[in-house]
N, C-alpha and C positions, 0 to 999 in steps of 0.2 A: 451684559448678562448673555451667556450662550445658552440657546434652547437645546434641549436634548433631541437627537434624531426621532422623527415619528415613524411608527411601523408603517410599512408599505402594504396597503390593503390588497393591492391587486397581485402581489407576489405572495402573500399569505393565502389568497384564494387559489393560486396556481398550485401551492404546495398541498393544499387540502384536496384539490382535484386530482393530483398526481397520486396521493396516498390512496385515495378511494379508488382509483383505477388499478393500482397495483393489487389492493386487497381483493377486487373483483376478479383480477386475472389469476390470483393464486388460489382462490376459494376452492375451484373444482380440482385442484391437483392433489395427488394422494398423500403428499409429505405433510404430516400433522405439525411439523416444525416451521415451516415456511413463515407463518405470521410472527412467531417469535424471533427468528432471524431478521426479519424486516424491521420490527420494533426496536431491536437493539441497535440496528444499523442506523435507524433514524436518531437515536439518542447519541450515537457516535458522531455522525454528521454535525449535530447541534453543538455537541462538546467541543469539537475542533473549532468552531466559529467562537462560541462563548469564551473559551479559555485561551483563544488566539494562539493555538499550537501548530507547529509546523516543523518539518525536517530539513528542507532545502536550505532555509536561512541558517539553521544551526550550523551547517558545515562552512557556510560563508564566515560565520563568526568564529569558528575554530581556526580557518585557514588564513583569514585577512586580518582578524583583530586579536587572534590568540585566546579568545574567549570560549573555553570548552563547556560551559555550563549549559547551553542548549542541547549540545549532543549528550552531555551527562544526564540531562533530564529524560532524553529518549531511552536511556538504559534503565530507567524505572519500569517502564512498560513491560518489557519482557521479564523483569524481576517479579513483577506482580502476577503476570499470566502464567508464568512457570509454577506458581504455588497451586494452580489449578490443573493445568494441562499435564504435569508429569505424574502426580498421583492419580488422577482420574484414568488417564490413558494407560497407565501401567496396571491398574487394578480393575477397571471396568470395561468389560468387553463392548466393543462397538465404537470406540472413540479413537481417532487417528492422530497422527503428529506429522509434522514436516521434517523428513530426514533426507538429506541429499549428499552426494559426494563432494569432496574438496579436491579440485583439480584446476587445470588451466582454463577450462570452460567456464568455471564460476568466477575466476579472477578477471577474465576478459569481459564477461558480461556485466559484472558490478562496476567495473571501469567505465564501460559504455553507458551504463545507466547513470553513472555519476556525472559524465559530460552532459547528457540529455537532461538531468535533473536541473542543472544550473543554467543551461542555455533556454530551457522552457520555463525556469523560475517556479518549478513545483515538482513534487515527487508523486508516487502512486496515489497515496491518499489525498495530497495537495491539490493534484489537478482535479479530482472529483468534488472536494470541498469548494474550491475556488470557482468551479464551473457552477455550482450550486449558488454561490454568491454572486453569480452573474458576469465573472470575468471574461471579457472578450479574448483574452490570450488563451485561456483554457478551453473555450469554445473551438479554437483551432487545434491545440495541443491534444485535446481528448480524442477525437477521430483519428489523429496520427498515431497516438499512443496504441489504440486498438489495432490499427493496420500494422504497426511495428511488431505487435505480438504475433500476427499471422506470419510475417517475415522471418521472425526470429524462430517461429516453429519450424519453418523450412530449412533453416540453418543447423537445426539440431543433429541431423544424420552426419554432417560434415564435422562438427565439434565433438562428436561422440568418441572418436578415436584419440583425442588430445590426452596427454598424460594426466592421470588422476591418482589421488591417494585412496580413494573410496570414501566410504561413510565413516564417521566416528560419532557413535550413539552413546551419550552418557548414561541414558536409562538402560541401555542394553548391557553397558559395562558394569553398572553399579547398582542396578535395581532402581524402582520408583523413588524411594527416599535418599539413597546415596546419589542417584542421578540428580535429584533436585538440589542437594547440598553442593554438588560439583558445579552445577549450572550457576547457582546464586554465587559461589565463590569466584567463578570466571567473570560473572557480571560485575562483581565488587572490585576485582582486580582491574577490569577495563575502567570503572569509574574512578579508582584511586589513581591510575596512570594518567587520566585525562584530566582530573580535576586538581590534583596535586595539593590537596588540602583545602581548596576553596569551596565552602559550602554551596549547596543549590539554593537559589531563591526559593522562598515559600510558594510563590504562585506557580513555578515551574515544577516543583516537586508534586503540588496538589494536582496539576494537570497530567502529570505522567501517571499518578495514582488513579485518577478518574479514568482515563483512556485505558489503562490496564484493566481496571475492574470491568469495564465495558467489553473489552476484548475477551476477556474470561468468560463473560456472560455469553458472548457471541460463540465461543468455543463450545460451551455447554449445550446451546441450542442447535448449533450446526454439526457438531460431532467431530470437526476438525478446526484447526486454528484458523483465524481471520486471514483471509487472502483476497487479493484485489486483481492481480494482473491475469489470471485465468478467465475471470469474468469479462475483462476488457477485450482480451483476445477473442473470446466468444462473441462479442458484440460486433466484430468485424467478420468473423468467420461465417456466421450464419447468414448474413446477406451475399457474401461471395459464394457460398454453397448454392443459395437460391438463385444466383446468377449463373450457375452452370459451372463453377470451378469445382472439381472433383477433390476437394480437401481431405475427404474420408480415405483417399488412397495414401495420404501422407503418413509417415510412421507416428507423428505426434498424435494424430487423431484416431489411430488404431488402438490405443489403450482403452480398456473398458470404460474407465470414467470420462476420458476425454471424448470418446466416440458417443456415449450416452448424452453428454452434455451438448455435443454438436448437433445430434439429431433430435434432441428433446426440446421442450418449451424453455425459452430463454431464461424465464423467471423461476424455473425449477432448479436451476443451478444456484447453489448458495452464495457463491462468490458474485455471481451476477446481480442476484436479489440484493445482496448487501451493498453492492455499489450503487444501485438506484436508491437504497435507503440513505445512503451517505449523502448523495446529491439533495434529495429532498429534505433531509434533516437540515443540512447546511442552508438550503434556500429558506426554509421555515424560520430558523434562527437569525438569519441575516435580515430577512424581511421584518421580523419582530423587532429587531435592534436598530433598523434603519441603516443597516450597514451594507447594502448592495453595492456591487461594483460595476454595474452594467454602463455607467456613464464614464468610466475611464477609457480614454481613447487608445487605439492600437494602430500604429503605422505600420508600413510595409516591413521595415526590419524587425519590429516585434512579431509580426506574423510569421515571418520566415524563420525566426528563432523558435517560435512555438512550435512549427511544423517539424523542423529538424529535431528539436529536443523531444518532442512527443515520439517521433519515429525512433530515436536512439533508446528512449526508455522502454519502449515496446520491445525492440529487439534484445536490449541488455536484460530485461526482465525474464525472457523466456530462457536465455542462455544461463542466467544465474538463478534459476529455480524461484524467482519472485522479485518483488521490490523491497523497499525498506520495511513494509508490512509483512509480506509473506516470507521473504528470505531472511531478513534480520530478526524481526520481533517473532515471527512464527517459527523460525528455525532456531533461534536462541532458547525461546521459552519451550521447545520441544526436546532440548538437551542435545541438539545437533550442532556439531562444530562448525558446519558450514555457514550457520547464522552469524558466528562470530568473525569469520573470515571474511564474509561478505561485508560487514561493517568496516574492516580495515581495507578491503579492496576497493570500495567505492571512493575512498579519500583521494587517491591519485586522480581518478576521473573527475572529481569535484574541482580539484586544483586546476586542471586543464579547462573545464567548463566555465570556471570563474573568469579565466583570462580571455575567453571567447565572448563573455556577455556583452562587453561594449559594442561588439560588432552588431548586435542585435538590439541596441538601444536600451540596454539594461546596466545599471551601476554594478561595480564589482563588490561593494560592500552595501 
């Protein structure tokens, strides 16, 4: 008889202390939506653990085993989120979307991100969730991801002159309801092309719907789609600024919203706060289910792969306007063509990254 894993009391206490510390830190801040953003992010972190949902492994299943169902399940998320983002942002003032140009910069950034995702064995959300579960690999990948974001921001002026088709905004072209119909149709076409008539397993469909609903709630609380990598970049940028590096002189940090994020409290930024919530939610869920990963060893090849993969993901995310969450889910659900292009462009990067995995002690499949 196999005994069920027991809850880890120490980790549960750590999660509780972390939540209390965050709530105390955001209490004096003027934004009344911060507690709601944090609460939904906690649920998202727990959902990823309990539903065992991830993105990086889905691309390996597609490219190595020909199984498109995990990637197909990820299409459910923007399909659900778009039902909220497009009508609300098109009809209600104060809500924003993620719309970005389609060009060489996007293609290169997504491919670089794909390599890093496979070498590090995690994506934007996956690194945070696995770190919450105690993964030693992600304890290395996460700070490198943050540093890579700062490096990627430095590269943006050089990549700005690369050829670009500009932005293609389905909401702007067809209005809120027409844009929603066009977005859902594009997602359906992608699903048909990937799945080729194979139905999604019920657990995968359920996971996509749950995460999609929570991402939609985060949009309503935050005012913008769910994003991860800006917050991670901020986690490295603020210590570098405090150490004397004049990041504020760089073009990326001279935008109104990035400058405000750089110079303001780190938890006042919604992406940064939701990242913390994702980690703590994953920690609580893993501790409750006895699924912590802190005892899994990490050798030198694994640590090198995690560091390299984290750096590549950070750089790639800045060049491609986000990761699998901000660029793909947020972009596609916003009715921006760049989200769909990102999904296609990340595949060749994943193909290369999969072939590099054995160099860092990781299996290809």
